N, C-alpha and C positions, 0 to 999 in steps of 0.2 A: 976638126972638132965635130962631135956628133950633135946633130940638131935634136933638141929635147921633143919637139913636136913629132919627129919621125919615130922616136922611141915610144911615145905614147900611142902612135898609130899602130905600131908593130905589136905592142902589148895588148891593146884593144882588140886587133884582128885575131891574134892567138887565142884570147879569151873567147871570142865569138866562135872560133872554129872548135876549140876544145870543149866548150860548154854547149854551144848551140847545136853542133853536129849530132852528138848523142842525143840531145833533147829532141831534135827534129825526127830522128830514127824512132825513138820511143813514142813519140806522138803520132806517127804515120803507121807504125806496125800494129796490126789488129791483135786483140787478145785471142786466146784459145776459144773462149766463149763466143766471141764475135764470129770467129771462123766456123765454129760448130753451128751457129744460127744460120750461116749462109749456106749450109748443105741443104739439098733438097730432103724432104721428109723421109724418103726411103733410106738414103744414106745415114741420116740421123738415126733411124731405127736400127739399122745394121751396126752402126758404131756403138750404139748402147748395148746391143746384144753381144757384141764381141769384146766389150771393155773388160769384163771380168777375166776372160780367157787371156787377153793380152797382158793384164796385170799379173796373173799367175805365172805366165811365161816370163815375164820380166823379173818377177821375184825369184823364180827358179834359176834364172841366169845369173842374178846377183849372188844367190846363195852358192852356186857353183864356183863363181869367181872367188868368193870368200874362202871356199874350201881349197880351191886350187892355190891360192895365195899362202896358204899354210905351209906348202912344200918349199924346200930350198931351190927347186928348179924354177925356171921361167913359167909363167902361167900358160903360154902357148905350147910348151913342151908337155906340161901335164895334161892340157886339153887334148893334145894329139894322142897321148897315152890312153886316156879315158875313152876317146873316140875309137881307137883301135880295139880296146877291150870290149866296148859295146858292140862293135862290128863282129868281133869273134863270137860273142855271146849269141848274137842274132843269127849268125850263120850256123852255130851248133843247134840252136833251137829249130832252125829251118830244117836241118838234116834230120833231127830227131822227129819232127812232124812228118817229114816225107817217109821215113822208115816206118812210122806208125801206120801211115795211109797205105804204104806197100803191104805191110803185114795184114792189115784189114782187108785189102783186096784179095790177097792170097787166101785168107780165111774164107772169104765169100766164095771164091772159086772152088775151094775144097768142098764147101757145103753144097754148092750146086752140082758138083761132080758126084758127090756121095748121094744126093737126093735122086739124081738121074739114073743112077745105077740100081 
Protein backbone atom coordinates (compact mmCIF):
# COMPACT_ATOMS: atom_id res chain seq x y z
CA UNK A 1 0.00 0.00 0.00
CA UNK A 2 1.20 3.52 -0.75
CA UNK A 3 1.80 5.68 2.27
CA UNK A 4 -0.29 8.89 1.97
CA UNK A 5 2.45 10.91 3.65
CA UNK A 6 4.93 9.89 0.91
CA UNK A 7 2.46 11.01 -1.74
CA UNK A 8 2.02 14.37 -0.05
CA UNK A 9 5.79 14.80 0.19
CA UNK A 10 6.25 13.96 -3.50
CA UNK A 11 3.50 16.35 -4.62
CA UNK A 12 4.88 19.14 -2.40
CA UNK A 13 8.46 18.65 -3.64
CA UNK A 14 7.23 18.58 -7.27
CA UNK A 15 5.32 21.83 -6.78
CA UNK A 16 8.34 23.46 -5.14
CA UNK A 17 10.56 22.47 -8.08
CA UNK A 18 8.03 23.32 -10.82
CA UNK A 19 7.02 26.67 -9.34
CA UNK A 20 10.01 27.63 -7.21
CA UNK A 21 12.69 26.90 -9.82
CA UNK A 22 11.42 29.30 -12.49
CA UNK A 23 10.52 31.83 -9.79
CA UNK A 24 14.10 31.70 -8.49
CA UNK A 25 15.50 32.17 -12.00
CA UNK A 26 13.22 35.15 -12.63
CA UNK A 27 14.19 36.69 -9.29
CA UNK A 28 17.95 36.27 -9.88
CA UNK A 29 18.08 37.30 -13.57
CA UNK A 30 18.68 41.04 -14.05
CA UNK A 31 16.49 43.06 -16.39
CA UNK A 32 17.86 44.72 -19.53
CA UNK A 33 17.72 48.09 -17.79
CA UNK A 34 19.76 46.79 -14.83
CA UNK A 35 22.36 45.36 -17.20
CA UNK A 36 22.52 48.63 -19.13
CA UNK A 37 23.07 50.59 -15.92
CA UNK A 38 26.01 48.30 -15.05
CA UNK A 39 27.83 49.35 -18.25
CA UNK A 40 30.52 51.95 -17.93
CA UNK A 41 29.47 55.39 -19.27
CA UNK A 42 31.42 55.00 -22.51
CA UNK A 43 29.67 51.73 -23.36
CA UNK A 44 26.30 53.24 -22.46
CA UNK A 45 26.94 56.15 -24.82
CA UNK A 46 28.09 53.86 -27.64
CA UNK A 47 25.11 51.56 -27.10
CA UNK A 48 22.68 54.46 -27.30
CA UNK A 49 24.36 55.75 -30.48
CA UNK A 50 24.17 52.35 -32.17
CA UNK A 51 20.63 51.55 -31.02
CA UNK A 52 18.88 53.09 -34.04
CA UNK A 53 21.20 51.41 -36.52
CA UNK A 54 20.75 48.01 -34.87
CA UNK A 55 16.99 48.46 -34.82
CA UNK A 56 16.97 49.36 -38.52
CA UNK A 57 19.13 46.32 -39.31
CA UNK A 58 16.77 44.09 -37.37
CA UNK A 59 13.72 45.58 -39.07
CA UNK A 60 15.34 45.05 -42.47
CA UNK A 61 16.15 41.45 -41.52
CA UNK A 62 12.55 40.78 -40.45
CA UNK A 63 11.18 42.41 -43.62
CA UNK A 64 13.51 40.25 -45.72
CA UNK A 65 12.32 37.12 -43.89
CA UNK A 66 8.71 38.09 -44.52
CA UNK A 67 9.47 38.61 -48.20
CA UNK A 68 11.37 35.31 -48.46
CA UNK A 69 8.55 33.42 -46.73
CA UNK A 70 6.13 34.38 -49.52
CA UNK A 71 7.99 32.04 -51.85
CA UNK A 72 7.21 28.32 -52.13
CA UNK A 73 10.88 27.57 -51.58
CA UNK A 74 12.53 27.28 -48.16
CA UNK A 75 13.72 30.58 -46.72
CA UNK A 76 17.39 29.54 -46.78
CA UNK A 77 17.17 28.68 -50.50
CA UNK A 78 15.61 32.04 -51.32
CA UNK A 79 18.23 33.78 -49.15
CA UNK A 80 20.99 31.97 -51.02
CA UNK A 81 19.52 33.05 -54.38
CA UNK A 82 19.23 36.66 -53.24
CA UNK A 83 22.80 36.62 -51.91
CA UNK A 84 24.03 35.22 -55.23
CA UNK A 85 22.11 37.89 -57.15
CA UNK A 86 23.53 40.63 -54.90
CA UNK A 87 27.03 39.25 -55.38
CA UNK A 88 26.62 39.27 -59.16
CA UNK A 89 25.28 42.83 -59.08
CA UNK A 90 28.19 43.98 -56.94
CA UNK A 91 30.69 42.25 -59.23
CA UNK A 92 29.13 43.85 -62.32
CA UNK A 93 29.21 47.26 -60.66
CA UNK A 94 32.86 46.76 -59.73
CA UNK A 95 33.74 45.78 -63.30
CA UNK A 96 31.86 48.83 -64.60
CA UNK A 97 33.67 51.13 -62.15
CA UNK A 98 37.03 49.64 -63.11
CA UNK A 99 36.35 50.08 -66.82
CA UNK A 100 35.33 53.70 -66.21
CA UNK A 101 38.54 54.31 -64.26
CA UNK A 102 40.60 52.68 -67.02
CA UNK A 103 38.87 54.82 -69.67
CA UNK A 104 39.49 57.97 -67.59
CA UNK A 105 43.16 57.05 -67.17
CA UNK A 106 43.51 56.45 -70.91
CA UNK A 107 41.80 59.77 -71.68
CA UNK A 108 44.25 61.56 -69.36
CA UNK A 109 47.21 59.85 -71.01
CA UNK A 110 45.95 60.99 -74.41
CA UNK A 111 45.57 64.58 -73.11
CA UNK A 112 49.10 64.52 -71.73
CA UNK A 113 50.51 63.13 -75.00
CA UNK A 114 48.62 65.65 -77.10
CA UNK A 115 49.69 68.60 -74.91
CA UNK A 116 53.33 67.45 -74.95
CA UNK A 117 53.45 67.22 -78.72
